[in-house]
N, C-alpha and C positions, 0 to 999 in steps of 0.2 A: 313381021312382028306387028301386032294389032295396036293402033294408037289408043291411048286412054281416053275414054269418053267422060266428060264432066257429069257428075251425078245430077240426074234430072230432078228438078225441084229443090236443089240445094241452095243455100244463101249465096247471093251475088257478092262481089267485092264491096259494093257500096253498102249492102246490108250488114256485112261484117264490120265495116268501119262504123256504121251507125250503132251497132250493138256494142262495140268497144267504147264509143263516146258515151253511150248510155250508162255503161258500167262505171266509167270515170265520174259521170255526173252523180251517180248514187254513192260512189266512194267518198266524195267530198260533200255529200248531203245537199246538193243544190235543190233536190226535190223535197227536202225537209228543212225549211228555214228556221225552225224553232230555236236551234242552238245559236244561230247568228243573231236573232232578235234578243235572246237572253243576254248575250254579250253586248249588243248594241245599245239597248235602252240605258243601262247604268253609265256606259261610256259617254253617251250624248248628254245625259243629265250632268255628269261631271264637267263636260265641255261647256255647257251653258252656265254653270255656276262659276267656273274658272274665268269665263269671259264676261261675267256679269250680264248675261243675257244677250250678248252681241258677238257670238263667234263668227268668224269669216266663213263664207261658203266654201272657200278653199279648204280650211281646216275640217269642216263638216264632211266634205267629200273624201278627204284623206282618211278620216277615221271610219267612215262607212265602208270604204273599199278595204282598208286595212283590217277591219273587224271580220269582213267576209273572208278575206284571204287567210287570216289566222285560224278562224274556225274551220275552214275547209282543210287547211294543212293539218290541224289537230285531228280531224276525222280520219284522214288518210293514214296518219301515223298510228292512231288508235286501232284501226282495222288491221294494220300490220302486226301490232302487238297482240291483238286478240284473234289472230287468224286460226289458231288451233282450238279456240273456245267457241267462237261465234256460231259454228255449225250445230252446236249442242244446246244453244239457247233459243227458245221459241221466237223471241222478238228479233233476233239478229241472224237467224238461219239463212235468210235470203240475201245477205250482203254479198257484194261481188267477190270478195276474197273467199268467203265461206263457200260460195258456189263455184269457185275456181274459174271465174270469168276473166280474171286478170291474175298476174303473177305477183308474189310479194315484193319483188324488186321494183315493179311498176308503182306500187303504192308508196314506197320509199321515195322514188324519184318525184312523183307528183307532190307529196308532202313537202319535200325539200325545196322544190321550185317555188311553191306557193309561199312557204315561210320566208324564202329569200326575197321574193317580191314584196311581201309585207314589210320586211326590214328596210328595203330600199326606199319605200315610201317615207319612212321616218327621217331620212337624210335631209329632207326639206326643213326639218325643225332644228332646234338648238341641240348642243352637245349633251346636255343633261337628259333630254328626251331619248336620245339615241342610247345613252348608258342604261336608262331604265328598260328599254325595249329588249336588251340582251338577256337579262334574267327572265323576262316574260317569255321570250322564245324558248329558253332552256326549260322552263317549267312546263310549257305546252308539250315539249318533246318527251320529257321524263314522265309526265302524269300517267299515260296509259300503262306504264310498267309498275306503278306504285301499288296497285291493288293485288299484286302477287305476294307482297310481304307486309304492307301497312294496313292495319285494321280499320283505319278511317280515311280511305282515299278521297272521300268527299271534301275533307278539310283541305287537301292539296288542290283539289279542283276549285275550292272556294278562293284560294289565292290566285290561281290561274285565270279564273273568270272575272276577277276583280281588278286585275292589273291595268286594264284600260283606264281606270279612274286616275291613278297617279300619273300615268302617261299623258292624259288629257290636261291635267293641271300643269305638268311640266312643259307641254307644248305651248300653252298660252302664257304662263307666268314665269317660266324658267325655273320654277321651284315647286315643291308640294307643301302647301301650308297644313297646319294641324287639321283644319276642316276636311282637307282632301284625304288625309289618312283615316279620320273618323268615318268618312263616307266609304272608304275602302273596307274598314272593319264592319260597318253595317252591311255592306253588300256581301261580305264573306258569309254572314249568317243566312242571308237570303239564298245564296247558292247551296249552303248546307241543307236548307229546308227543301228546295225543289229537287236537288239531286238525291236526297234520301227518298223522296216520293218516287223518283225514277228507279232507284235501287229496289224499292219494294215490289216493283213490277217483276224484276228478275230474281228475286230472293231464292226461290226454290231451285232454279237452274244454277245460280251462283254457288249455293251450298253444295250441290252435287259435284261441281267442278273444283271445289276447294278455294274459291275466290273470296276476297274480303271486301265487305261494304258496310256502310253505316246502318243499313237496314238489318243486316245480320248482327252487327255489334250491339245495336240498341234492343234487338229482340222485341219483346212485348211492350217495350216503352217507345217503339218507333214513332207512333202517332204523337205521343207527348213530346218527343224530341223535335219533331217537325214543327209543331205549334210553338214550342219554346223558342226555336230559331226565328220563326216569323215574328214573334213578340219582341225579341231583341232587335231585329232588323227595323221594324216599324217604330219601336221606341226610340232607337238611335236617330232615325230620320226625323221624328217629331222634335227631339232635343236639338238636333242640328238646325232645324227650321227656326226654332225659337232663338237659338244663339245667333243665327245669321239674320234675324229680323225679317224672315220671309212673310209674305202676306197670306191672306185666307185661301187663295187658289192653290197654293202649295199644300196646305193642310187638307183641302178637299181631295187632292190627289192621294194623300196618305190615307184619308178616310176610305176612299174607294178601294185602295189596295188592301186595307184592313178587312173590308167586307168580302173581298175576293179570297183572302186568306181563310176566313171563316167558311166560305163555300168549299174551299179545299178540304177542310176538316170533314165536311159531310161526305166527301168523295173517298177519303182515305181511311176513315174510321173502321170500315169493314175489311180493309186490307185486300180488297179484290183487285185483280190486275187491271181491269178496264178502268175502274174508278181512280186508282193511283196514277195511271197513265194520263187520264183526263185532267187530273189535278196538276200534274207536271206540265202539260201543254198549256194550261190556264195561266201559268206564270208569265207568259208573254204579255197578257193583259195587265197583270199586276205591275210589271216593270214599265209598261206604257203609261199607266196611270200616274206613276211618279214622275216620269219624264214630262208628260203633258202638263201636269200641275206645276212643275218647276218652270217650264218654258212660258206658260201662260202667266205665271206670277211675275216673271221678269218683264214680259210684254206689257202688262198693265202698269207696272211701276215706271217703265221707260216712257210710256205714253203720257202718264201724269206728270212725271218729273223728267223731261227730256234732258235737262242739264246734268 
């Protein structure tokens, strides 16, 4: 009996392992950090405000790592939920599950392990923080399935992507003051704005698949809806800054964010895929402007009045 000869030129064991690791990396979007940054900037902004500009490096590290873990877990679960749709959408057709590079159960395991790790990080904080993290985890898990039946899934995502704000206040202060919830509400409208831009990219594919998004719901009023959400977001931030007696550097951050929002209008008004996607990606800079303005404002105040 002739012994089987390995296929000449076939992948080696190490190449197979490398390919699998690459598939996992793309599953949790380590190659695309935009989602992590969109979660991170408002969370760090809340952490700085809650700690009056002096958060501990330990807390900062926990929230940075926790944000990365939660976003990665959400991506794995999202791809599991969308495994029958992604292959038919131009933007998502090359995702690992859509390409059958990994199995659905692997995505579930990866997502579950990452979510568990994120939860374990919160055990270093107070009980109220842990209690708040539980619904945050539940929302992250449920969100990918919402667009099957809810006409405005971006609203659900707005809650999910804003939950780091009350968690940050709870971790520092043991409670969430009114300003924390107002910041949560403001951030909700920012998420609605940028995720509607994101939905505008996939609108034609989503309509064919029978999915529901804000871009489809708003129809020809989609651009107006996006700019309306930006206006509420920036207006609430301005009001919160005035109520909290923030200094000029905070408002410079809000001004820069406002100019970026206007730039987004120039990108989405023609409803072209590339323009809408560029606008979505640009929200990283908008969130960064708010965070830098907040951190800089506290730094100046602490330098002038160290007591």
